[in-house]
N, C-alpha and C positions, 0 to 999 in steps of 0.2 A: 826797221821802223817803217810804218805805213805813212803814205803821203796823203795830204788833204788839199784839194783845190783851193780851199779857203785860207791856206797857209799853215806853217808849222804850229804844233800844239805843245804846250807845256806838259800836258798829260792827256791820255785818252785810254779807254779800255773797252772791252766788248767780248763777243763770243764768236768763235769760228767753227767751221764744219758742222753747221746746223743743217741737217738733212730733212727734207720734207717731200713726200710724194702725194700729190693730189690726183686721185683716180676719179674721172668722170665717166660713169658707165653707160650713160644714155645721152641722146641728143646729138646735135650736129657737131659739137666740139668734144665728143667723147674721146678719151685717151688718157695718157700719163703725162702730167706736168711734174717734172722732178727738178729740184734745185738744191744746191749746196750754198748756204748763206753765211756771209761774214757781216756782223753788225758791230760797228765801232761808234762810240759816243764820246762827247767831250763837253766840258763846262767847268767853271771855277768852283762850283758847289761841290765837285767831287774831289778837290785837292786835299781837304782835311783827312781823307782816309789814308793818303800817303804820309802826311806829316804827323798826325796824331792818332791814327786808327779810328777816327770818328766816322762811322758809316751811316749817319743819320739820313742823308739824302741819297745814299748809294742804292742803285738798282742792281740786284744780284745778277751775275751773268747767266745763272740757271733760269732766272725769270725771263731774260732775253730769249733764251732758247725756247722756253714754253710759249712766249709771245709769238715768235716767228712761226712755230709749228702749228699753233692753234689758229692764228689769224690766216694761215694759208687756206683754211676752209672757207673763209669769207672773201677770198680774192676771186673775182669773177672772170678775169682775163686769162690770156694764154701766153703773153709775152713778158720777157724779163724786165724791160724798162718800166712797164706799168706795175709789175710786181714789186720792184724796188721802191717806186714812188708810193704805192699803197702802204707798204710796211713803214716807210719813213714818216709819212704823214700821220699814220695811226699811232706810231710810237711817240712822236713829239706831242700829239694831243693827249696821250695817256700820261706822259711824264713831263710836265711843264718845266721842271728844273734842268732839262737837257738843253744846252745851247746849240747843239748841232749833232746830226747823225749821218754817218756814211754807211750805206748798205750796198754790199756787192753780192750778186746772185749769179752762180755759174750753173748752166744747164746740165742736168743729168739726162741725156737723151735716151728715149725709147721709141722705136719705130714699129708701126703695125706690121704684122706678118701678111695680112690681107686687107682688103677694103672694108671688111666687116668690123674692124676696130675692136675685136675681141681678144686677140693675142698679140703680144709685143715682144720684141727682143731689144737688147741694148744697142744704141746707136753709136755714132762717133767714128773714129776716135776724137774728132774735133768737137769742141764744146763752145757754144755761144755764152757770153756773159755780159752783165751790165752793172755799172756802178752809179749810185745816186747819192749825192750829198745835199742835205737840206738843213736850213736853220729856220727859226720861226719867221724870219724876215724874207727869205728868198731861196730859190733853187740855186745852189752853188755850182753843181756839176751834174751833167748826165754824160757818161762815157760808155761806149759799148765795144764789143770785140768778139773775136773768135780765136780760140787758142787750140793748139794741138793738131794742126793740119799735118798729115803724113803723106808725102807726095813722092812718087817714084816715076822717073822718066827713063825709058830704055835707051834713047839716043837723042841727038839734037841739042846736046849740052857740051860746051867746050870750055877749057880753061888753059890758056897759053899766053905767052908774051909777057909774063910777069917778071919781076926783078930776079936775077940769078946771081948768086954769090956763094961764098964758102959754106953757107948754111942751107943751101937749096939742094934737096934730094928729089923733089917732085918733078916728073917729066912734063913737058907740054902735052896736053891731051886735047885732041881735036874732036873727039866724039866719045863721051863717057856716059855710063848709066848713072843717073843722079838720084840720090835719096836725100830729100830736103824736108826739114821740119819748119813750120811757119806759125807765128802768132801775129795777129792783126788786131789793132784797136783804132777807134775813131771818135771824134767829137762831132757834134751836130751843128748844122747851119742855123737852126733855131730850135727852141725847146719842143715845140709841137711836132716837129718832124721826127723826133725820137720815137713816137708812139705809133708804130706801123704794124702792130700785131705780129712782129717778127719778120715782116716781109723784107726789110732792108738786110737783115742778117742772111736770109736765104739768097738775096741777090748778090751779096758779097761772096757768099760761099760758091755760087755759080761762077762768078767772075774769077775767083782764085783758081778754080778747077779749069775753066776754059783757057785762061791765060797760060797756066802751066802746061796745058796740053798742046797749045798751038804755037807758042812762042819759042823759037830757037835762040839760044843765048850764048854769050861768051863768058858769062860769070853769073853767080847767084845774085850779085849786086844788080846786074842788069834785069834779072827776072823780077826781083822785088820792086825795082823802079817801074817796070812795066805794069805790074799788078797795082801799085799805088796810083799811078797816073790813070789807069783804066777806072779805078774806083772813083777818083775825083771827076773824071770826064763823064762817067755814066750814072753816078748816083748824086743827084743834086742835094740830097739831105746831108751829105757828109761834108764837113768843113775842113777837117785835117785828119791825116791818117798816119799811124805809126806801124812799122813792119819790122819784125825781127825773125831772121831765118837762121837755122843751124844746118851746117853741111854735115850730114850723117851718111855720106856715100859709103857703100859697103866696100870692104877690103876684098881684093881679087884673089881667088884661089887658082883659077885657070880660065883662059879665054881662047877661043878659036876665032881670031880676027874680031870683026864687029858682029858676027853672026850668033855666037853662043858663048856663054860664060857661066861660071859658078862662083858665088861670092859668099861672104860671111859678114856678120855685124861688124861695124867699124870699131876700132879701138877707142878707148875713152876720150882722148883729146878730140875736140870737134871745133870747126870754124863757126864763129858767131858774127852775123852781119846784120846791121840795122839801118833804118832809113825813116825819116820823118818828112812828110810833104803836106803842104796846105795850099789853099786857093790863093 
């Protein structure tokens, strides 16, 4: 079930995996704006379709898909927050029977090969995203994030001193090669701060990279705490942050001290570690 900042819903419906690529071939903002959109709507007027099959007020999910893809042509910006707001406001204006809409857009990144902005390659693996919930009365939520960080550190990561009992097989490790996946999301200090043309997401991305690169840690928990506190310290626009990391450290095939090693992908069980911080 999806969650709504406005509270639990008796029913909701919508369309997911709506893909749109807007190609701007000329001008200072030339490039690829790609997004994967999920639109969910709710309202009492839609409940009869569940109880009696009465679709009188129902908006077909295929129409939602067409709306998102065609209206992307009319979106003038380049950031996900403005894109979600644009779609939500236009959708509620088009369909007044809707009591509320939640739109989530996940970046499909493409990076230019050169400064000419003629040729592009897929970016990532991390992807920025934004979620916007709107009713006719108010903006309920603006939340943004970056998912899919893949981070490898060759040394400077330890894990030792943990509880040892009959179930423990892991040795104390003073210096390990760490492979960590990370998802981060945040809420905003005020609504207007959310619309930065993507600058805040870029700042967060740099902070994650810099902290992971420079901070020597005794656990993944300590790493994500350092990342989270740096975000709150350095980005005034962020009110609260959630972080979830996966320990995907590779399995060892052979090592020659701390100098050299050969590894393979970790087995399916992985550690999951999360943290929420706010001002």
